[in-house]
Each structure stands twice: as structure tokens, then as C-alpha cells.
BAFI-3210 file (N, C-alpha, C; in Angstrom, 3 decimals, decimal comma, padded with zeros to 6 digits):
// residues 157
n [1|2|3|4|5|6|7|8|9|10|11|12|13|14|15|16|17|18|19|20|21|22|23|24|25|26|27|28|29|30|31|32|33|34|35|36|37|38|39|40|41|42|43|44|45|46|47|48|49|50|51|52|53|54|55|56|57|58|59|60|61|62|63|64|65|66|67|68|69|70|71|72|73|74|75|76|77|78|79|80|81|82|83|84|85|86|87|88|89|90|91|92|93|94|95|96|97|98|99|100|101|102|103|104|105|106|107|108|109|110|111|112|113|114|115|116|117|118|119|120|121|122|123|124|125|126|127|128|129|130|131|132|133|134|135|136|137|138|139|140|141|142|143|144|145|146|147|148|149|150|151|152|153|154|155|156|157]
n.u [000,860|000,759|001,137|000,447|001,111|000,040|001,101|-000,072|000,836|002,962|004,495|006,297|006,434|004,285|001,022|-000,735|000,761|001,031|-001,616|-001,773|000,078|-001,383|-003,583|-002,296|-001,317|000,958|001,339|003,208|004,174|004,605|005,748|004,913|005,835|004,415|005,454|008,143|008,559|008,842|006,205|004,668|002,292|-000,811|-000,408|001,831|005,080|008,055|010,484|012,858|013,318|013,018|009,952|008,040|005,626|004,941|006,607|005,527|002,855|003,299|004,076|001,658|000,149|001,293|000,399|-001,871|-003,421|-004,215|-003,630|-004,684|-003,643|-004,290|-003,706|-005,900|-005,866|-006,728|-009,511|-009,497|-007,941|-004,370|-002,167|-000,210|-001,454|-003,738|-002,587|-001,372|-003,648|-004,958|-003,219|-003,894|-005,230|-003,324|-003,016|-005,100|-005,490|-004,377|-003,836|-005,667|-007,862|-009,776|-008,108|-007,900|-008,956|-008,315|-009,064|-007,573|-008,195|-007,073|-006,881|-007,351|-009,975|-011,574|-014,131|-015,633|-014,217|-014,243|-016,502|-015,997|-013,325|-013,634|-015,547|-014,030|-012,064|-013,702|-014,848|-012,549|-011,958|-014,237|-013,910|-011,559|-012,213|-011,571|-011,837|-013,428|-012,968|-013,354|-013,214|-011,098|-010,698|-009,618|-008,042|-009,792|-011,386|-009,431|-008,961|-011,238|-010,831|-008,462|-009,400|-011,129|-009,205|-007,750|-009,411|-010,882|-010,071|-007,476|-006,175|-006,007|-003,892]
n.v [-001,178|002,058|005,252|008,743|012,028|015,028|018,064|021,261|023,455|026,259|025,905|023,325|021,568|022,255|022,923|021,669|019,503|018,218|017,356|015,500|013,581|012,588|011,453|009,447|007,907|005,683|004,477|003,995|006,585|008,816|012,080|014,846|018,021|020,719|023,271|022,922|022,371|023,431|024,495|025,422|028,033|027,372|027,325|028,957|029,915|028,317|029,527|028,172|027,067|024,098|022,408|020,894|019,551|017,123|015,281|015,237|014,431|011,882|010,536|010,565|008,942|006,481|005,974|004,563|005,646|008,986|011,805|015,009|018,123|021,384|024,611|027,337|030,157|033,395|032,776|030,479|027,644|027,128|028,897|027,225|024,700|025,249|026,002|023,563|021,911|023,246|022,576|019,979|019,936|019,396|016,728|015,019|012,393|010,900|007,977|007,690|006,577|005,032|005,652|006,436|009,296|011,665|014,580|017,377|020,291|023,163|025,709|028,853|029,753|028,148|027,809|029,259|028,641|025,912|024,655|025,521|024,585|021,834|021,236|021,660|019,631|017,346|017,538|017,202|014,574|013,238|013,737|012,341|009,840|009,063|008,081|009,971|010,286|011,703|014,458|016,233|018,595|018,939|017,377|015,437|014,758|013,696|011,204|009,805|009,761|008,298|005,827|005,162|004,873|002,614|000,487|-002,770|-003,154|-002,092|-003,512|-006,052|-005,966]
n.w [000,000|-001,007|000,222|000,151|001,280|000,283|000,672|000,901|002,241|003,095|005,281|005,981|008,119|009,671|011,115|009,318|008,383|010,830|011,280|009,200|010,076|012,200|010,880|009,413|011,443|012,714|010,238|007,224|005,001|002,199|002,147|000,393|-000,287|-001,653|-001,647|-001,931|-004,532|-007,917|-009,655|-012,483|-013,183|-014,841|-018,293|-018,173|-019,169|-018,377|-018,557|-018,873|-016,394|-014,468|-014,468|-012,036|-012,109|-013,512|-012,243|-009,631|-010,142|-011,129|-008,828|-007,456|-009,144|-008,617|-006,075|-003,637|-001,681|-001,035|000,794|000,928|001,948|003,228|004,556|005,406|003,471|003,156|002,925|001,324|-000,368|-000,390|-002,638|-003,704|-003,741|-005,306|-007,767|-008,435|-008,710|-010,823|-012,878|-013,464|-015,796|-017,633|-017,414|-018,131|-018,873|-016,884|-014,988|-012,455|-011,335|-008,789|-006,658|-003,206|-001,627|000,817|002,724|004,272|005,999|007,440|009,887|011,663|011,498|009,498|008,479|006,469|004,200|003,889|002,432|-000,254|-000,815|-000,359|-002,338|-004,685|-004,453|-004,380|-006,931|-008,521|-007,796|-008,807|-011,568|-012,163|-011,348|-008,758|-005,309|-003,069|000,323|002,697|005,097|007,365|009,951|012,372|015,278|016,407|014,246|012,557|013,595|012,821|010,034|009,942|010,873|008,757|006,800|007,540|007,110|006,292|003,608|003,422|005,454|004,417|002,688]
ca.u [000,000|001,551|000,374|001,057|000,546|000,300|001,022|-000,184|001,272|004,336|005,158|006,339|006,229|003,312|-000,208|-001,303|001,569|000,688|-002,872|-001,476|000,692|-002,466|-004,361|-001,462|-000,798|001,508|001,439|004,235|003,673|005,533|005,327|005,265|005,585|004,330|006,310|009,508|008,570|008,475|005,112|004,208|000,872|-001,287|-000,098|003,013|006,364|008,957|011,718|013,989|013,330|012,317|008,597|007,947|004,276|004,928|007,278|004,580|001,696|003,736|004,021|000,241|-000,273|001,794|-000,193|-003,192|-004,092|-003,687|-004,178|-004,399|-003,779|-004,060|-004,236|-006,764|-005,266|-007,697|-010,767|-009,341|-006,758|-003,145|-001,810|000,531|-002,410|-004,589|-001,781|-001,231|-004,942|-005,164|-002,379|-004,478|-005,629|-002,222|-002,927|-006,471|-005,510|-003,624|-004,564|-005,872|-009,120|-009,724|-007,322|-008,688|-008,513|-008,740|-008,801|-007,316|-008,267|-006,626|-006,756|-008,003|-011,416|-011,707|-015,508|-016,100|-013,456|-014,437|-017,345|-015,327|-012,188|-014,182|-016,164|-012,963|-011,452|-014,697|-014,937|-011,334|-012,130|-015,223|-013,341|-010,527|-012,773|-010,973|-012,841|-013,319|-013,272|-013,790|-012,526|-010,801|-010,212|-009,058|-007,542|-010,896|-011,799|-008,370|-009,157|-012,254|-010,200|-007,524|-010,186|-011,549|-008,031|-007,274|-010,508|-010,443|-009,378|-006,050|-005,642|-005,741|-002,735]
ca.v [000,000|003,288|006,395|010,052|013,245|016,174|019,197|022,548|024,526|026,741|025,400|021,891|020,829|023,030|022,295|020,788|018,279|017,555|016,630|014,337|012,561|011,983|010,590|008,298|007,366|004,332|003,977|004,609|007,419|009,760|013,465|015,720|019,424|021,492|024,459|022,549|022,064|024,517|024,095|026,604|028,325|026,810|028,160|029,785|029,436|028,168|030,286|027,267|026,434|022,818|022,352|019,625|018,992|015,724|014,518|015,064|013,645|010,486|009,962|010,328|007,794|005,276|005,864|003,985|006,577|010,351|012,786|016,368|019,038|022,804|025,609|028,325|031,468|034,319|032,061|029,514|026,796|027,854|029,030|026,025|023,637|025,683|025,895|022,144|021,421|023,816|021,862|018,700|020,072|018,811|015,299|014,516|010,943|010,270|006,831|007,936|005,939|004,120|006,174|006,918|010,660|012,259|016,010|018,090|021,749|023,607|027,146|029,335|029,861|027,723|027,465|029,820|028,059|024,459|024,212|025,760|023,671|020,482|021,120|021,530|018,305|016,359|017,628|016,562|013,131|012,740|013,816|011,321|008,600|008,732|007,939|010,953|009,545|012,550|015,674|016,500|019,950|018,941|016,071|014,492|014,292|012,882|009,834|009,195|009,477|007,191|004,595|004,858|004,478|001,275|-000,485|-004,100|-003,129|-001,885|-004,567|-007,236|-005,798]
ca.w [000,000|-001,097|000,736|-000,104|001,852|-000,588|001,579|000,232|003,136|002,994|006,491|005,705|009,364|010,433|011,608|008,291|008,451|012,093|011,053|008,353|010,941|012,974|009,979|009,058|012,702|012,674|008,869|006,389|003,912|001,586|002,364|-000,731|000,027|-002,888|-001,503|-002,303|-005,966|-008,825|-010,538|-013,218|-013,360|-016,100|-019,444|-017,944|-019,670|-017,239|-018,759|-018,730|-015,078|-014,475|-013,916|-011,316|-012,098|-013,935|-011,186|-008,526|-010,586|-011,237|-007,481|-007,147|-009,944|-007,959|-004,740|-003,421|-000,781|-001,125|001,726|000,459|003,064|002,999|005,488|004,764|003,231|002,569|002,664|000,249|-000,311|-000,714|-004,050|-004,109|-004,056|-006,423|-008,986|-008,753|-009,198|-012,159|-013,837|-013,844|-017,198|-018,402|-017,086|-018,202|-019,051|-015,792|-014,423|-011,027|-010,915|-007,662|-005,535|-002,071|-001,349|002,078|002,696|005,523|005,907|008,744|010,064|012,876|011,232|008,101|008,138|005,207|003,099|003,804|001,311|-001,534|-000,988|-000,463|-003,658|-005,688|-004,336|-004,801|-008,390|-009,029|-007,606|-009,784|-012,917|-012,334|-010,806|-007,472|-004,258|-001,993|001,543|003,789|005,490|008,772|010,234|013,722|015,720|016,593|012,920|011,946|014,079|011,945|008,740|010,151|010,935|007,384|006,027|007,914|007,032|005,870|002,312|003,643|006,312|003,613|001,785]
c.u [000,900|000,659|001,167|000,341|000,987|000,036|001,018|000,309|002,694|005,161|005,183|006,166|005,225|002,092|-000,852|-000,564|001,277|-000,615|-002,645|-000,834|-000,372|-003,318|-003,584|-000,869|-000,347|001,670|002,565|003,578|004,783|004,937|005,830|004,863|005,573|005,215|007,760|009,640|008,222|007,412|004,563|002,704|000,454|-001,018|001,152|004,251|007,340|010,243|012,956|014,075|012,520|010,955|008,416|006,557|004,276|005,553|006,309|003,401|002,068|003,740|002,577|-000,284|000,144|001,145|-001,524|-004,060|-003,403|-004,401|-003,729|-004,639|-003,495|-004,500|-005,142|-006,012|-006,325|-008,946|-010,677|-008,158|-005,536|-002,946|-001,048|-000,436|-003,280|-003,838|-001,644|-002,532|-005,242|-004,399|-002,893|-005,018|-004,558|-002,127|-004,295|-006,567|-004,726|-004,447|-004,678|-007,120|-008,881|-008,883|-008,269|-008,111|-009,160|-008,311|-008,602|-007,372|-008,027|-006,517|-007,507|-009,511|-011,692|-013,137|-015,981|-015,402|-013,762|-015,325|-016,668|-014,215|-012,685|-014,808|-015,115|-012,368|-012,441|-014,864|-013,735|-011,459|-013,127|-014,611|-012,344|-010,927|-012,013|-012,083|-012,582|-013,824|-013,718|-012,794|-012,254|-010,266|-009,573|-008,672|-008,645|-011,321|-010,711|-008,481|-010,175|-011,647|-009,226|-008,278|-010,721|-010,387|-007,616|-008,411|-010,006|-009,785|-007,877|-005,451|-005,298|-004,532|-001,442]
c.v [001,233|004,472|007,678|011,098|014,387|017,429|020,510|023,713|024,980|026,267|023,882|021,028|021,538|022,225|021,357|019,453|017,502|016,764|015,390|013,219|011,847|011,052|009,312|007,590|005,916|003,740|004,692|005,437|008,326|011,149|014,298|017,142|020,223|022,734|024,179|022,206|023,312|023,982|025,366|026,787|027,730|027,810|029,008|029,121|029,407|028,960|029,438|026,589|025,146|022,947|020,960|018,994|017,506|014,824|014,234|014,197|012,168|009,803|009,673|009,113|006,490|005,020|005,127|004,940|007,931|011,201|014,149|017,311|020,470|023,619|026,554|029,639|032,325|033,600|031,061|028,592|027,638|027,933|027,819|024,927|024,018|025,575|024,439|021,577|021,976|023,034|020,468|018,749|019,495|017,296|014,631|013,007|010,212|009,138|006,948|007,250|004,980|004,588|006,645|008,261|011,170|013,718|016,549|019,581|022,278|025,123|027,590|029,468|029,455|027,532|028,012|029,195|026,584|024,050|024,386|024,736|022,241|020,254|020,915|020,126|017,214|016,362|016,947|015,043|012,547|012,687|012,685|009,972|008,105|008,708|008,946|010,294|010,417|013,635|015,674|017,917|020,047|017,509|015,035|013,899|013,462|011,426|009,112|008,848|008,311|005,862|004,194|004,303|003,043|000,253|-001,801|-004,122|-002,994|-002,997|-005,811|-007,122|-005,935]
c.w [000,000|-000,738|000,546|000,732|000,959|000,234|000,800|001,063|002,838|004,195|006,428|006,950|010,269|010,842|010,590|008,295|009,734|011,947|010,197|009,170|011,772|012,105|009,679|010,274|012,566|011,289|008,131|005,302|003,413|001,697|001,180|-000,359|-001,275|-002,836|-001,902|-003,786|-006,760|-009,787|-011,171|-013,103|-014,701|-017,226|-019,309|-018,535|-018,503|-017,393|-018,558|-017,373|-015,129|-013,804|-013,316|-011,345|-012,428|-012,877|-010,028|-008,959|-010,720|-009,876|-007,069|-007,907|-009,265|-006,598|-004,771|-002,611|-000,896|-000,081|001,228|001,627|002,676|004,204|004,697|004,686|002,551|002,071|001,523|000,533|-000,666|-002,225|-004,560|-004,550|-005,245|-007,746|-009,405|-009,323|-010,591|-013,215|-014,175|-015,265|-018,116|-018,208|-017,162|-018,388|-017,962|-015,174|-012,895|-010,483|-009,756|-006,485|-004,450|-001,653|-000,067|002,052|004,107|005,251|007,307|008,775|011,301|012,696|009,795|007,616|006,796|004,003|002,870|002,630|-000,055|-001,780|-001,169|-001,835|-004,745|-005,649|-004,752|-006,322|-009,043|-008,925|-008,602|-011,182|-013,185|-011,724|-009,574|-006,426|-003,145|-000,716|002,708|004,140|006,986|008,892|011,614|014,109|015,904|015,248|012,237|012,388|013,202|010,582|008,860|010,159|009,566|006,564|006,321|007,932|006,459|004,505|002,514|004,487|005,519|002,730|002,508]
res [m|r|r|i|f|l|n|g|s|m|n|i|d|g|n|t|a|r|l|a|k|e|v|y|q|g|l|d|y|t|h|i|n|l|a|e|h|h|i|n|q|i|g|q|d|s|g|g|q|q|d|d|f|q|k|v|i|e|q|l|i|m|a|d|v|i|v|i|g|t|p|v|y|w|s|s|m|t|g|y|l|k|t|f|i|d|r|f|a|d|a|l|d|a|p|l|a|g|k|r|v|f|l|l|i|q|g|t|a|p|d|d|a|i|p|y|i|t|n|v|i|q|h|l|c|r|r|f|r|m|n|y|m|g|l|a|t|n|s|k|e|t|t|k|l|h|n|l|m|v|n|k|k|e|k|g|r]
***
């Protein structure tokens, strides 16, 4: 079972990463920090700088479980995550069907952002036939996601 945490935060070991550790409690996973990758805006010329979108999407293709995490910045997901999601237009044939996707949204008052961010991730999951599994915004909710993650499908692998 290959598990990925796609971290949209600029703080690679911040509160969003802490929630991911709680979701993955006791499980091995790969931590991908979008802040450590150069990913062009959709349609942007890289000016010779390497664009890491394909490198990151290839890791997602190899995963069985993907936890996407973002803090709330100005009532929305981070620019790192939004840019990455926009670039899915470059990967419309990516074999992502069947991946289990969990969402973490973290912040001091994320309530106004939760519906928007959740809608975007659910739409992405529908488009690529991935299975949206649920959302956590705090430690109590991460326990529920962890329990979903370690259901009998994963225990049998």
C-alpha cells in the first residue's frame, strides 16, 4: 500500500503536516511538500526552469491513498495547491481511478473556506474517478479518517 501526503502549506512541518501525521498514525507514507517544488501556473512558460508537475503527478499515480492538506489562506486553499490542481488540465488521461482521497483543511477559522475547498477536491475526484473519503479539520476528525483508512481493504494488503 503506497500512501502520499500532498502538503499545500508553505510550512512543511506546520499544523497541516501535524494533522497528516495523525491521519497516518503508525502507517508509512511519503510526504510531498508542494512548496519545495516549482510548478508553473497553467499556461506559464517556465523560462527554462524545471517544472515539477509531472514529477509530482507520477508519485500520485503510484499511490493507493492520497491525503491532500491545505491551510486556509484568505478564505481559500493555498496558491501552491490551487496551482497544482489547475495543472491537472495537463494530465487529463492520468490513471488515477480508484485512488482513495482524504482532505485536511486547517486554520483558525476555516468554516467559510471548507465548502469551496471540499467542492474543488470532490470535483477533481469525480473527474478522475478517485474515491473521496472525507474531510478533517481537527484532531478528533483525523481519528475518523484514520479509521476509514485502515478499514479491511487496507488490512488485507
